[in-house]
GUVEXKOL-873797 format. One record per residue (C-alpha): residue in three letters; x, y, z; residue number from 0. Coordinates in pm, 1 decimal, padded with zeros to 6 digits. Example, Ala and Ser with C-alpha at 12.3 -4.5 7.8 and 13.67 -1.06 7.14 Angstrom:
2
R:ALA:01230.0:-00450.0:00780.0:0 $
R:SER:01367.0:-00106.0:00714.0:1 $
***
This chain:
394
R:MET:06378.9:05978.1:38733.1:0 $
R:THR:06363.7:06130.6:38403.7:1 $
R:ASP:06121.1:06150.6:38142.2:2 $
R:THR:06292.2:05877.4:37928.0:3 $
R:ILE:06325.2:05479.7:37877.2:4 $
R:LEU:06624.8:05294.3:37852.7:5 $
R:VAL:06644.3:04966.7:37627.1:6 $
R:ILE:06931.2:04720.6:37689.1:7 $
R:ASN:06968.2:04470.2:37439.2:8 $
R:ALA:07281.9:04245.4:37597.4:9 $
R:GLY:07424.5:03969.9:37408.8:10 $
R:SER:07752.8:03725.5:37465.0:11 $
R:SER:07981.5:04015.7:37298.7:12 $
R:SER:07787.0:04344.4:37322.9:13 $
R:ILE:07493.7:04515.4:37526.4:14 $
R:LYS:07352.0:04787.8:37272.5:15 $
R:PHE:07134.6:05046.5:37436.3:16 $
R:TYR:06930.2:05278.8:37320.7:17 $
R:LEU:06720.8:05565.6:37530.3:18 $
R:TYR:06379.4:05734.5:37408.7:19 $
R:ASP:06241.2:06022.0:37514.2:20 $
R:ILE:05856.4:06028.4:37676.7:21 $
R:GLY:05654.3:06348.9:37538.6:22 $
R:THR:05369.8:06476.1:37682.1:23 $
R:GLY:05125.4:06260.5:37431.8:24 $
R:GLY:05305.9:05896.0:37533.6:25 $
R:ASP:05485.6:05937.7:37210.7:26 $
R:LEU:05888.7:05789.4:37181.9:27 $
R:ALA:06142.5:05991.6:37016.8:28 $
R:ALA:06496.3:05821.6:37038.0:29 $
R:ARG:06772.2:06067.1:37192.5:30 $
R:MET:07057.9:05851.9:37190.7:31 $
R:GLY:07210.5:05471.5:37127.4:32 $
R:GLY:07492.0:05326.9:37166.7:33 $
R:GLN:07694.1:05002.9:37239.6:34 $
R:VAL:07948.5:04812.4:37387.0:35 $
R:GLU:08101.7:04586.9:37183.3:36 $
R:GLY:08368.6:04317.1:37183.1:37 $
R:ILE:08297.8:04205.4:37563.3:38 $
R:GLY:08555.7:03958.1:37684.9:39 $
R:THR:08782.2:04050.3:37423.7:40 $
R:LEU:09126.6:04255.2:37459.9:41 $
R:ARG:09001.7:04549.4:37307.6:42 $
R:PRO:08647.2:04660.5:37414.2:43 $
R:ARG:08529.3:04984.5:37266.9:44 $
R:LEU:08231.2:05199.4:37379.8:45 $
R:ARG:08026.7:05384.6:37040.1:46 $
R:ALA:07746.1:05613.8:37088.0:47 $
R:ARG:07534.7:05859.7:36891.8:48 $
R:ASP:07227.2:06093.4:36919.9:49 $
R:ALA:06949.9:06063.4:36728.8:50 $
R:GLN:07153.2:06277.1:36417.0:51 $
R:GLY:07405.5:06053.2:36416.8:52 $
R:ASN:07670.2:06289.4:36592.3:53 $
R:ILE:07943.1:06077.2:36785.0:54 $
R:MET:07876.5:06121.5:37157.9:55 $
R:ALA:08145.8:05837.8:37253.8:56 $
R:GLU:08372.2:05608.8:37073.4:57 $
R:ARG:08717.3:05525.8:37244.1:58 $
R:ASP:08872.7:05176.8:37367.7:59 $
R:ILE:08737.3:05046.1:37685.3:60 $
R:ALA:09003.7:04868.1:37969.0:61 $
R:PRO:08991.3:04452.1:37900.1:62 $
R:GLY:08925.9:04437.0:38255.4:63 $
R:HIS:08625.9:04658.6:38259.1:64 $
R:ALA:08442.3:04445.4:38002.9:65 $
R:ALA:08564.9:04142.6:38029.5:66 $
R:ASP:08206.8:04029.6:38102.4:67 $
R:VAL:07829.4:04107.5:38050.0:68 $
R:PRO:07770.4:04252.5:38447.3:69 $
R:ASN:08075.6:04475.1:38386.3:70 $
R:ALA:07955.3:04609.2:38080.8:71 $
R:GLN:07663.5:04732.7:38154.2:72 $
R:ASP:07830.5:04891.8:38465.6:73 $
R:VAL:08028.3:05087.5:38185.6:74 $
R:VAL:07679.6:05087.6:38002.7:75 $
R:GLY:07541.1:05309.9:38332.3:76 $
R:THR:07864.2:05496.6:38405.6:77 $
R:TRP:07812.8:05707.4:38076.7:78 $
R:LEU:07462.5:05763.6:38083.9:79 $
R:SER:07484.1:05853.8:38417.2:80 $
R:GLY:07675.3:06134.6:38279.3:81 $
R:HIS:07453.3:06220.8:38013.3:82 $
R:LEU:07109.9:06231.9:38172.1:83 $
R:ASN:07014.0:06423.7:38471.5:84 $
R:GLY:06825.0:06138.6:38666.3:85 $
R:MET:06747.5:05784.9:38623.6:86 $
R:PRO:06512.2:05676.6:38362.2:87 $
R:ALA:06181.2:05604.3:38421.3:88 $
R:ALA:06197.3:05213.9:38343.6:89 $
R:VAL:06438.3:04993.8:38179.6:90 $
R:GLY:06328.3:04776.0:37889.7:91 $
R:HIS:06466.6:04455.6:37773.6:92 $
R:ARG:06485.4:04206.6:37477.8:93 $
R:VAL:06486.2:03841.8:37676.2:94 $
R:VAL:06494.9:03589.0:37369.1:95 $
R:HIS:06270.6:03324.0:37554.7:96 $
R:GLY:05956.0:03347.3:37757.4:97 $
R:GLY:05888.7:02980.6:37715.3:98 $
R:PRO:05490.3:02881.9:37663.2:99 $
R:ASP:05359.7:03065.9:37913.9:100 $
R:LEU:05502.0:03443.3:37939.4:101 $
R:ASP:05318.3:03573.8:37574.1:102 $
R:ALA:05355.9:03933.3:37695.9:103 $
R:PRO:05598.8:04160.1:37787.1:104 $
R:VAL:05605.6:04149.0:38199.6:105 $
R:LEU:05757.2:04366.0:38469.2:106 $
R:VAL:06045.6:04191.3:38628.8:107 $
R:ASP:06076.8:04023.6:39002.6:108 $
R:ASP:06232.4:03787.0:39165.2:109 $
R:GLN:05970.9:03481.0:39046.2:110 $
R:THR:05984.0:03644.9:38683.1:111 $
R:LEU:06377.0:03592.0:38679.8:112 $
R:GLU:06400.4:03235.2:38811.5:113 $
R:GLN:06176.8:03094.7:38516.8:114 $
R:LEU:06331.3:03293.3:38296.4:115 $
R:ALA:06665.2:03137.2:38437.7:116 $
R:ALA:06498.4:02803.9:38383.0:117 $
R:LEU:06481.5:02853.3:37985.5:118 $
R:SER:06845.9:02942.9:37926.6:119 $
R:PRO:06942.9:02604.3:37784.2:120 $
R:LEU:06718.8:02681.7:37525.2:121 $
R:ALA:06884.8:02986.3:37453.1:122 $
R:PRO:07247.3:02965.6:37522.5:123 $
R:LEU:07392.3:03248.7:37359.9:124 $
R:HIS:07123.1:03473.8:37450.0:125 $
R:GLN:06927.9:03390.6:37773.6:126 $
R:PRO:07182.3:03424.3:38019.8:127 $
R:ASN:07296.4:03721.2:37926.9:128 $
R:ASN:07001.4:03904.6:37871.7:129 $
R:LEU:06951.2:03816.1:38246.7:130 $
R:ALA:07280.6:03954.3:38358.6:131 $
R:ALA:07199.6:04260.6:38269.5:132 $
R:ILE:06897.3:04249.3:38390.4:133 $
R:ARG:07031.6:04159.6:38735.7:134 $
R:VAL:07298.5:04404.8:38738.4:135 $
R:ILE:07024.0:04683.3:38692.8:136 $
R:ARG:06780.6:04511.0:39009.6:137 $
R:GLU:07140.9:04519.6:39230.8:138 $
R:ARG:07309.7:04860.9:39165.6:139 $
R:ARG:06904.0:05091.1:39094.9:140 $
R:PRO:06653.2:04846.4:39300.5:141 $
R:ALA:06453.2:05099.5:39233.9:142 $
R:ILE:06396.6:05152.0:38869.9:143 $
R:PRO:06069.9:04921.5:38730.8:144 $
R:GLN:06235.6:04698.7:38437.2:145 $
R:VAL:06006.3:04525.8:38171.3:146 $
R:ALA:06129.3:04214.6:38013.8:147 $
R:CYS:06003.4:04171.6:37628.7:148 $
R:PHE:06027.4:03861.2:37435.5:149 $
R:ASP:06081.9:03730.8:37121.7:150 $
R:THR:05939.8:03418.3:37156.2:151 $
R:ALA:05558.4:03656.9:37258.5:152 $
R:PHE:05463.1:03734.1:36870.2:153 $
R:HIS:05452.1:03352.2:36829.0:154 $
R:ARG:05202.9:03260.1:37072.3:155 $
R:SER:04938.3:03312.0:36810.2:156 $
R:HIS:05031.6:03004.6:36621.8:157 $
R:GLY:04723.3:02729.6:36594.3:158 $
R:PRO:04772.4:02383.0:36698.6:159 $
R:LEU:04979.5:02254.5:36410.8:160 $
R:ALA:05231.9:02501.2:36391.7:161 $
R:ASP:05284.8:02489.9:36716.7:162 $
R:ARG:05402.1:02084.8:36732.3:163 $
R:TYR:05642.8:01865.2:36582.8:164 $
R:ALA:05555.7:01495.9:36560.7:165 $
R:LEU:05606.4:01384.2:36909.5:166 $
R:PRO:05432.8:01205.0:37161.0:167 $
R:GLU:05194.7:01453.4:37412.3:168 $
R:ARG:05391.9:01428.1:37708.2:169 $
R:LEU:05704.3:01616.1:37521.6:170 $
R:TYR:05458.1:01897.4:37455.8:171 $
R:GLN:05324.3:01903.2:37823.7:172 $
R:GLN:05697.0:01962.7:37896.4:173 $
R:GLY:05725.5:02254.6:37655.6:174 $
R:VAL:05883.6:02083.6:37368.1:175 $
R:ARG:05676.4:02305.1:37114.9:176 $
R:ARG:05755.8:02531.8:36872.4:177 $
R:TYR:05818.8:02826.3:36995.0:178 $
R:GLY:05961.5:03069.1:36685.1:179 $
R:PHE:06192.6:03424.5:36754.1:180 $
R:HIS:06273.6:03727.9:36657.8:181 $
R:GLY:05941.8:03795.1:36740.2:182 $
R:LEU:06024.3:04204.4:36823.1:183 $
R:SER:06109.0:04241.3:36529.9:184 $
R:TYR:05850.2:04077.7:36322.5:185 $
R:GLU:05576.9:04314.5:36618.4:186 $
R:TYR:05762.5:04627.8:36456.1:187 $
R:ILE:05708.9:04491.4:36129.4:188 $
R:ALA:05370.8:04439.3:36159.3:189 $
R:GLN:05340.8:04792.5:36335.1:190 $
R:ARG:05527.9:04963.0:36028.3:191 $
R:LEU:05328.7:04770.7:35718.0:192 $
R:ARG:04985.8:04947.7:35886.7:193 $
R:ARG:05131.9:05246.1:35855.0:194 $
R:ALA:05355.9:05248.7:35556.1:195 $
R:LEU:05168.8:04991.7:35360.9:196 $
R:PRO:04824.0:04933.8:35504.5:197 $
R:GLU:04730.2:04779.5:35123.8:198 $
R:ILE:04940.6:04500.0:35234.1:199 $
R:ALA:04965.1:04497.4:35585.9:200 $
R:GLY:04600.5:04329.1:35646.7:201 $
R:GLY:04723.2:04022.5:35381.4:202 $
R:LYS:04914.7:03723.9:35381.0:203 $
R:VAL:05318.5:03824.9:35417.7:204 $
R:VAL:05651.6:03692.9:35459.3:205 $
R:ALA:05855.9:03858.7:35656.4:206 $
R:ALA:06225.1:03722.5:35626.4:207 $
R:HIS:06444.9:03860.2:35913.6:208 $
R:LEU:06820.0:03802.4:35756.6:209 $
R:GLY:07073.8:03916.9:36014.4:210 $
R:ASN:07365.0:03682.5:36203.5:211 $
R:GLY:07045.8:03521.5:36373.7:212 $
R:VAL:06797.4:03409.4:36032.1:213 $
R:SER:06431.3:03332.0:36045.3:214 $
R:ALA:06120.2:03394.2:35841.6:215 $
R:CYS:05752.8:03433.6:36006.6:216 $
R:ALA:05436.5:03377.0:35806.0:217 $
R:MET:05158.5:03695.5:35895.0:218 $
R:VAL:04871.6:03680.4:35796.3:219 $
R:ASP:04644.0:04019.2:35894.3:220 $
R:GLY:04945.6:04069.8:36114.5:221 $
R:LYS:04950.0:03822.0:36296.0:222 $
R:SER:05223.5:03552.8:36386.6:223 $
R:VAL:05085.2:03236.9:36229.3:224 $
R:ASP:05429.9:03007.3:36153.4:225 $
R:SER:05775.3:03042.3:36185.7:226 $
R:THR:06073.1:02900.3:36040.1:227 $
R:MET:06248.5:02888.8:36404.5:228 $
R:GLY:06105.5:02605.1:36660.9:229 $
R:PHE:06193.9:02518.0:37028.7:230 $
R:SER:06507.9:02656.0:37026.1:231 $
R:ALA:06727.1:02896.1:36822.1:232 $
R:LEU:06891.3:02671.9:36647.6:233 $
R:GLU:06660.3:02548.4:36396.8:234 $
R:GLY:06504.3:02687.2:36080.4:235 $
R:LEU:06712.3:02870.9:35834.8:236 $
R:PRO:07128.3:02888.3:35828.6:237 $
R:MET:07258.0:03143.1:35998.3:238 $
R:GLY:07568.8:03339.1:36127.6:239 $
R:THR:07695.5:03048.3:36326.6:240 $
R:ARG:07400.4:02825.9:36350.2:241 $
R:PRO:07297.8:02517.1:36063.9:242 $
R:GLY:06921.5:02550.7:36080.3:243 $
R:ARG:06754.9:02269.3:35930.9:244 $
R:LEU:06933.3:01983.1:36059.1:245 $
R:ASP:06885.2:01593.8:36124.3:246 $
R:ALA:06844.3:01481.1:36486.5:247 $
R:GLY:07044.9:01220.4:36380.6:248 $
R:ILE:07381.0:01379.3:36293.5:249 $
R:VAL:07349.9:01418.8:36683.0:250 $
R:LEU:07303.7:01159.7:36786.8:251 $
R:TRP:07598.0:01035.4:36554.3:252 $
R:MET:07873.3:01285.3:36730.7:253 $
R:MET:07713.6:01155.9:37026.7:254 $
R:GLN:07823.8:00782.2:36940.5:255 $
R:GLN:08169.5:00956.3:36814.4:256 $
R:GLY:08230.6:01032.6:37171.8:257 $
R:MET:08128.5:01428.7:37165.3:258 $
R:ALA:07996.4:01549.8:37467.2:259 $
R:HIS:07715.6:01782.6:37572.1:260 $
R:ASP:07930.4:02081.5:37554.4:261 $
R:ASP:08165.5:02055.3:37294.9:262 $
R:ILE:07823.9:01968.2:36997.1:263 $
R:ALA:07645.7:02226.6:37194.5:264 $
R:HIS:07978.9:02466.6:37143.4:265 $
R:LEU:07971.6:02373.5:36754.1:266 $
R:LEU:07609.9:02417.9:36665.6:267 $
R:TYR:07603.2:02741.3:36778.1:268 $
R:HIS:07946.5:02885.5:36723.3:269 $
R:ASP:08093.8:02659.0:36412.4:270 $
R:CYS:07825.0:02595.8:36158.2:271 $
R:GLY:07661.6:02822.1:35927.1:272 $
R:LEU:07798.1:03045.0:35638.2:273 $
R:LYS:08091.5:03033.4:35872.8:274 $
R:GLY:08083.4:02645.1:35863.1:275 $
R:LEU:08021.1:02640.2:35547.1:276 $
R:SER:08259.2:02884.6:35392.5:277 $
R:GLY:08543.9:02826.8:35639.7:278 $
R:LEU:08650.0:03187.9:35632.1:279 $
R:GLY:08345.5:03345.3:35882.3:280 $
R:ASN:07967.9:03481.9:35911.9:281 $
R:ASP:08040.0:03867.3:35767.8:282 $
R:MET:07772.9:03876.7:35472.1:283 $
R:ARG:08001.5:04155.5:35356.8:284 $
R:GLU:08331.4:03942.9:35348.7:285 $
R:LEU:08212.1:03629.5:35175.1:286 $
R:GLN:08033.6:03851.3:34884.1:287 $
R:ALA:08396.7:04021.0:34839.0:288 $
R:SER:08559.7:03635.9:34824.2:289 $
R:ASP:08605.0:03486.9:34531.5:290 $
R:THR:08708.4:03132.9:34767.2:291 $
R:PRO:08491.5:02808.2:34676.9:292 $
R:GLY:08393.7:02782.9:35034.7:293 $
R:ALA:08240.5:03148.1:34988.7:294 $
R:ARG:08008.6:03090.0:34684.2:295 $
R:LEU:07871.3:02787.7:34864.3:296 $
R:ALA:07794.1:02936.3:35162.6:297 $
R:LEU:07625.8:03231.5:34952.9:298 $
R:ASP:07476.5:02972.2:34726.4:299 $
R:TYR:07353.0:02759.8:35081.4:300 $
R:PHE:07215.2:03038.2:35227.1:301 $
R:ALA:07030.3:03183.0:34884.3:302 $
R:TRP:06857.7:02808.3:34814.8:303 $
R:ARG:06753.3:02750.1:35194.5:304 $
R:VAL:06620.1:03070.3:35234.3:305 $
R:ALA:06441.0:03099.6:34941.6:306 $
R:GLU:06283.8:02729.0:35020.7:307 $
R:GLY:06189.1:02855.0:35382.3:308 $
R:ILE:05965.3:03162.3:35247.2:309 $
R:ALA:05841.5:02950.5:34992.6:310 $
R:GLY:05697.4:02654.9:35275.8:311 $
R:LEU:05599.4:02962.5:35446.5:312 $
R:GLY:05331.7:03011.3:35199.7:313 $
R:CYS:05189.0:02657.4:35301.3:314 $
R:ALA:05052.5:02759.2:35627.7:315 $
R:MET:04906.3:03057.5:35463.0:316 $
R:ASN:04740.4:02877.9:35138.2:317 $
R:GLY:04918.3:03197.0:34942.4:318 $
R:MET:05169.9:03482.4:34990.9:319 $
R:ASP:05052.6:03869.4:34906.6:320 $
R:ALA:05406.1:04016.4:34982.7:321 $
R:LEU:05757.1:03922.2:35083.9:322 $
R:VAL:05946.5:04196.2:35319.9:323 $
R:PHE:06286.6:04149.2:35351.4:324 $
R:THR:06465.6:04263.7:35699.6:325 $
R:ALA:06748.0:04276.2:36004.5:326 $
R:GLY:07118.2:04378.3:35831.4:327 $
R:ILE:07156.8:04123.7:35559.1:328 $
R:GLY:06814.5:04137.2:35403.6:329 $
R:GLU:06808.6:04552.7:35460.5:330 $
R:ASN:07166.1:04607.2:35318.7:331 $
R:ALA:07274.3:04306.6:35097.6:332 $
R:PRO:07095.6:04389.4:34738.3:333 $
R:ALA:07260.3:04111.4:34554.9:334 $
R:MET:07136.4:03853.2:34829.3:335 $
R:ARG:06811.4:03987.9:34772.9:336 $
R:GLN:06827.7:03874.4:34437.6:337 $
R:ALA:06995.0:03550.8:34482.7:338 $
R:ILE:06670.7:03461.1:34709.4:339 $
R:ALA:06437.2:03618.8:34454.7:340 $
R:ASP:06599.3:03427.3:34167.9:341 $
R:ARG:06481.9:03103.4:34359.6:342 $
R:LEU:06167.0:03224.7:34397.4:343 $
R:ALA:06071.7:03312.6:34037.1:344 $
R:TRP:05838.6:03013.1:33979.8:345 $
R:LEU:05598.7:03186.2:34194.4:346 $
R:GLY:05582.1:03546.6:33991.6:347 $
R:VAL:05850.9:03708.6:34198.9:348 $
R:ARG:06041.5:03949.4:33992.1:349 $
R:LEU:06313.9:04237.6:34148.5:350 $
R:ASP:06350.2:04575.2:33964.7:351 $
R:ASN:06715.3:04601.8:33945.1:352 $
R:GLU:06750.2:04975.9:34034.4:353 $
R:ARG:06486.2:04937.0:34342.0:354 $
R:ASN:06631.3:04663.8:34456.9:355 $
R:ALA:07038.8:04910.3:34437.4:356 $
R:ARG:06820.1:05148.0:34653.5:357 $
R:HIS:06715.1:04918.0:34906.5:358 $
R:GLY:06315.2:05000.1:34800.8:359 $
R:PRO:06122.8:05031.5:35011.5:360 $
R:ARG:05919.6:04839.7:34693.3:361 $
R:ILE:06211.1:04595.5:34502.8:362 $
R:SER:05966.9:04439.9:34314.4:363 $
R:ALA:05918.8:04445.7:33969.9:364 $
R:ASP:05560.5:04621.4:33832.4:365 $
R:ASP:05457.8:04242.1:33706.0:366 $
R:SER:05600.3:04071.0:34024.9:367 $
R:GLN:05287.2:03838.3:34120.7:368 $
R:ILE:05414.3:03890.1:34475.8:369 $
R:GLY:05543.6:04267.4:34604.9:370 $
R:VAL:05883.9:04266.8:34771.4:371 $
R:TYR:05975.1:04529.4:35021.7:372 $
R:VAL:06266.8:04618.8:35228.8:373 $
R:VAL:06174.5:04754.5:35597.2:374 $
R:ARG:06400.5:04855.2:35821.8:375 $
R:THR:06338.0:04696.7:36191.9:376 $
R:ASN:06330.5:04869.8:36493.7:377 $
R:GLU:06303.0:04596.7:36777.7:378 $
R:GLU:06400.9:04881.1:37067.9:379 $
R:LEU:06120.9:05110.0:36972.3:380 $
R:VAL:05877.3:04826.5:37047.7:381 $
R:ILE:06017.5:04706.7:37374.3:382 $
R:ALA:06045.4:05102.6:37458.1:383 $
R:GLN:05620.3:05098.0:37401.0:384 $
R:HIS:05580.8:04814.8:37587.1:385 $
R:THR:05793.2:04892.0:37903.9:386 $
R:LEU:05603.6:05251.6:37865.3:387 $
R:ASN:05290.6:05113.2:37883.9:388 $
R:LEU:05355.6:04884.2:38170.5:389 $
R:VAL:05478.7:05082.2:38390.6:390 $
R:ARG:05190.8:05388.5:38324.8:391 $
R:ALA:04934.9:05057.7:38350.9:392 $
R:ARG:05127.7:05020.2:38717.4:393 $
***
């Protein structure tokens, strides 16, 4: 074993990996990171860089070697074994759904895997792939401790009003409730605010995680009190390929039209959101560079509904002291941040053009009634911290 923690984030078409060195005082320092992308395509690719950004690997992979997540995990393991003097002390995984019972990271065993697999229908794009990477490592390296860290755990601090749908009690007892997601990202934001912006960390903050997956979270004193996402990763704000808020009657109508369950699921997870509205795709950069009516519709819709969701979270906190943008779009798309802020002008939100162009950290004008910030998220570091803490406690 080496004094390192490996973090794995396995998705449907990529596996991201990050290696952290464990310092003598228990501090974690990034050593390298990378990903296998294009899993299941004709041209999968391995990329890796060290902590300074120097390229360690950038090459194509034979399609058969990355046909699915287990095969791609083997590619990652083989490559890492050539750059380590031994196996990591532990491996931490992002697992999207922990259900109603798992409200903190756990060491993985057979019972935990079975429990998490039963939640796969609630996160079909993520959960099966998260668990596939865990199974591969358990099969190849059973002695290495593995830790599952849940995107839902941060939101288990919700009160009963935020946790419920207007449905009969029996469904709530069966697990039909508002879980919330992107919790690892929000946990990092809460930690970062305490260190870098303590003047707002204890207040009423809305954090907007805008990436291919999109949600916003209301935090009071660093704890989640509400989120735009709910039972599954489909609810809430419009996303790259998912619709967000949707009248349940539309799904009933699709069924009446003869659409099968799998066809409806594929449509909702893969063909909606920015992709569905634009008719072009879900890449924010491409949409902003396009002059087609579909692209403009998608961008305007996105800005409107995200602003609406942010404003609504103010009701959960009876106010708002600060707004934080994070994740790929939130961190890197100043025009979209401005478009969202424009729709929040009635709340006194005003951005400073130069600060926004520099990506912050503060991007609001001096006379803005609500401070607006850009904070780069780091879910992987949170996973590494939890993994190290659990392994040491064991």
